[in-house]
N, C-alpha and C positions, 0 to 999 in steps of 0.2 A: 410865224413866217418862216419860210423855207429860202434857202440860197443854194446856188449851184456847188455842186460838190469840189469843182477841179478850183475854184477859188478859196477853198478852206483847205487847212492843214490837216493831213491823214489823221483819223482819230484813233487809229488802231497802232499797237505799238510795234506789231510783228515780233521777231523771234526773241527779243529782249524782256526784260523783268521789268515788272511796273515800279517806278520809283515814289518815294515819299511824296505827296503832294499831286500826284496824280489818281484818279478817280477809278475804282476797280469794280467793275460790274460782275454781278453774280455771286458773290461770295459773301455777301452781308451775314448770312446764317452761320456760315463757318468762323467769320471774323468774331462775331459776338459770343459764340459756343468758346473759341480758344481763348478770348480775352477773359472769360469767367473762370476758366480752367485755371490758368495763370493766377488770376488773383487769389484763388482759392487755395491753388496747392502750392504756388511758389517757383518750383521746378517741374517742368514740362519738357517732354520729349516730343517733338513735333514730326510725323514720317509720313511719307507717302511714295508713291510709284515716281520714277523719274519723268518730269515735264508735268506735273500736276498744280505747280504753280505756287510752291512753297515760299520761294524768296518775294513773288509779287503780293502774295497775301500779307506776309510778314511787314514788306516796306510801304505798301500803299493803304493797308486796312489797320494792322494790328499796331503799328509804331503811333500813328494819329489816334488810335483810341486809348492806347495807353498813356500817351501827353494828356487825354483829354480827362484821364481819370486822376491825374496828378503826379504821374510818375515821371523820373527823368529816365530817358532812355539814352544810353552811351551809343555811341558809332557801332554799328552791326560788325562783329567779329569775325574774322577769318582766322583758321589755325594753320593754313597750308600756304601762306605767305612766301614767297622766295625770300630767305634771309640769308644769303650766300655771297652776297656782294658789297662791296665798300667796307664801311667801319664794322659791318656785322661778320666778317670773316674772319677776325681775330681769335686764334685758338685759345688764348687767355682767358676770353670773355667768359662770364659766367652769369646766370640767374640766382640770385641768392646764395652764391657758393657751390652751387651745382656747375659743371661745364654748360656753356651756353646751348640751351635748350632749343631747337627751331619752333615747337609750337608754343611755347610760352612766349618768345620774342615776336612772333606772329600776332599772337593776342595783343601783346602791349603796344605793339606797331598799329595794330587797328585801332586801338583805344586812343593812341596820341592822335589819329587824323582828325578827330573832332574838336582838335584844338589848334587856336591861331600859332604860327611858328614862333613868336614871342613866348607863348605860354608853355610850348612843347620841352620834354625834358632832354636833356643832351644825352647822346646814346652811352656814353659812358658812365652815367648816373643810372639809366635805364637798365642796362643790361646787369646791373648789382642788384636789381630789384625780384623779389618772389612776384607772382601773380597777387596774393594776397596781400604783399605790401604794397603794391602800386594801387590796387584798389581803395585800400585804406588810405593811402595820400591823396587820391584824386577825389576822394568823398570827404576830408577832414573839414574843408573848409565851408560845405555846403551840402550837409547829411540830410538829403531827402531821400524818399524811397526810390530805389533806384533798378533799373532792369538791364542785365546782360542778354544779348543775342547773339547767338552762335548759329551763323549761316554755314550751309556746306560742311557740316560737321563730319560728314564722311572722310573729310582730308585728314583726319587725326589717323585714319587707317590706310587710307592710299597713299600718302605721302610720306616717302620713306617706309614702307610697311615693314621691313624687317628689324627696325631700331625700336623694339620691345622697350628696351631700359628708358629710352627718350619719352614714351608714351607714358610710362607709369611714373616718370617724375612730373609730367605734365597732368596727370590725373590727381596726383598726391596735393600738387598746388592748387589745381580747380576745387578739390575737395575742400580744402583748408579755407578757400576762400567763401566757399557757400556755406561750411558750416558755421562759420563765424559771421552768420547775416545779419547780428545787430551790430553795428559799428558805430562806436560814439566819435561824434565831431569835436572839434576843438571848443564848441561853444555848448558842449555837454548834451546837446541833442543827439538823437541816433537815428541812424539809416538803415533801412532793411533791403536786402539784397533778394531779388527775385532773378530767376535766368530760364532763357527758352535755348532748346538746342533743336536745330533743324538738320534733319538729315534724310537721306535716300534710304525707303524702307529695306532696301535688300541689304544692307550694312547694319541693321539694327542688331541681330544676334552677335556681330563680331565685337561688339562693345562690352558683352560678357566680362572678359577677364579683366577689365579696368574699373568695372563701375562700383566696388566695393567701397571705394574711399567718398563717392557721392552720396550726401544725404539722398534719401527715399531710393536710391540705386535707380533712378529713372522709372519707378513705377507709374507715374501719372504720365501716359501719353496720349496723343492726340493724332488720328490718321486723317489725311487731308486727301481725299478721293478725287479722280478727274472730274469734269465739269459734269453736274445732272443737264438735262435736256432744258429744265426750266432755267437755270443759271447760264446755260450756254446761249438762250435766246437774248435772255437780259444783256450778256456780252457782245452781241452781235448789235441788237438794234438801238440800245441806249446810248453808246459813243455816237453812231449817226444821227440820232435824235437832239443830242446835245450840240452837233454840229450843224443843225438846222435841215437836215435831212432825214426823208422818211425811208425806213428800212421795212418795207411791206410784210405783213406776217406769212403771207405765201412764199415770198423770196427766202425769208428765214427759214422756213421750215424746208425749202428745198435745198438749201444750203446745209442745214444740220442733218437732214436724213443723210446727205453724201459723207458728212463729217463722221458720222456715227456707225459707219458701215466696218464689219469686222468680219473676217474669215474664219468660219467655225469648221471642223474638221471632223467628220461622222467616224464612227468605230470602223467602216470599211475601209477608210483612206481616202476616201472623196472628202471634197472641201465644197463649201458654198457661203456666199456673203449673206449675213444677217445683219439687221439692225441692233446695234450694241445700246447698252444702257448708260453711256459716259462718253465724252468728247474730251480730248486732249486740249486744254488752253493754247497751247503756243502755236497748234494746228490751226485753232480757230483764229487767231491773231496772224497769222501769217496768210491764210488764204484771203480772211477780209480784208487786209492790207492791200493785198495784190488786187482785190477787186476795188477797193476803192481808186486805186491809181489807175485802171482802166477804164473807169466810169466815163460814159461821153460826156462832152463840154456841155452844160446847162442841165445837167441832171439834179433833179430836185428829190425824185422817188426811186428806190431801188427795187426792181420788180425782177418776178422770175426770169425773164428774158435777160436781164445784166448778168445772172448767176450761170445761164448756159454757156455765156461768152467767154467766162473764165475757163470753162472745162470742168472736169472732174477734180476732185482735192488731189490726186496724186499728180496730175498735169500743172495745177497751180502751184503745189510745192517744188515740183521739179522746175518749174520755170523762174519762182523766186528764188531759187538756189543758184539755177544758172546767171541770174542777172548780177546777182551779189559777188560771184566768183568771177565774172568778167569784168565788173567795176572794180574789184580788189586785183585784178590782174593790170588792168589798164592803169590804177594809180600807182603800183609799187613795180611795174615791169617785171613781175613773177609770173611766169606761163600759167594759164589755166590748169594744164596737166600737174602741174606742180602742186598747185592749190588741191585739186581734186583728189590727188594721190594723199596729201596730207590728210585731209578729210576720210578717206577711206581708211586709212591706216591706223591714226590717232585717234580720231573722236567716235568711230564705230568698232565694238569689241568685237572678238571672233563670234560672240553669240548674237550678234546682231542688235544691240543695245547701244545707246550713247556713253562714250566714255568722257573723261576729263583729262584736259592735260596742264601741269602746274606751269603757270606764267613764270618764267625766268628772266635775266636780264638781256635784253638784247633778242635772244631766239627763245621759242618756244616749242619744244617737240620737233625740232630742225627747222623751222618757219619762221621769219623774221617777224617780230611783234608787230612791226608798221603794217604788214599785210594783214 
């Protein structure tokens, strides 16, 4: 049974990551391999090019698979959370006798997010704990096999990049936690600690000065590539199918051929467009989401003619970006020019690749968080 597309929620997530509970198509093989590697090796470094979809793979595929295997997965951890405001700003604060370490504190706050308010530890108590002590405390009452997942782990390098002492203290505490991977609970049962670290691959080499404290020194790695053509076709067609709309093979091929175009430079300096071997997942999701929003009323099947109405990929991406900027400007009374300049300066590096901005209290990179 098919239904008209305009009567259904858009099945494509756009530029955001997939969340736990959402179906991620096109990554079954990678998810199974990563799961097996973690179970076998205990500590794994997941790396990929920017935009390959590490967070989506972890949240929508890996976490449910780990839980199905009987693991407890603690809340996803970030080391770059802003810890400068409120109770965290006190200069006398400590993490286990050391001056308050922003990376350790960020980890502890991430782990606390999975608890109800009445279960969360008062910050005065939390700031006295090392990472090892906190994990022991957290697992004492229910010592089952547990997985720690560190997402966007490149923040350990990009946030406060010159504070090497703080980084070394963090890695010492992290190493102590992972070395003591058999933790005995109050009922004498033992829990084992597994860990996954997800990082952009252009930062992997920069971890070298710190890894001596880590068991295995991150020797077990998993590289997530961009989507292959078969996986990309699944990511296009199957969400539409689940929504009751047929995404024809011809339409999918047309869109994928556009998405996979890359510019190849010849030795003589000339360039030409050629079909690439992989597709960036976020571009696929953004273009597919925009396509769905523009389908005519009553559409039951997506055909090549619908693809032509969206224009080429660059036009679709530019149109999506423009509509989002316009919406943000209207909702916050910040001019489109200011928002566009913020993107150009803060989120695009001089080398033309995506950058990151640390979320701070109130404003991030000079733009209000509301915007």
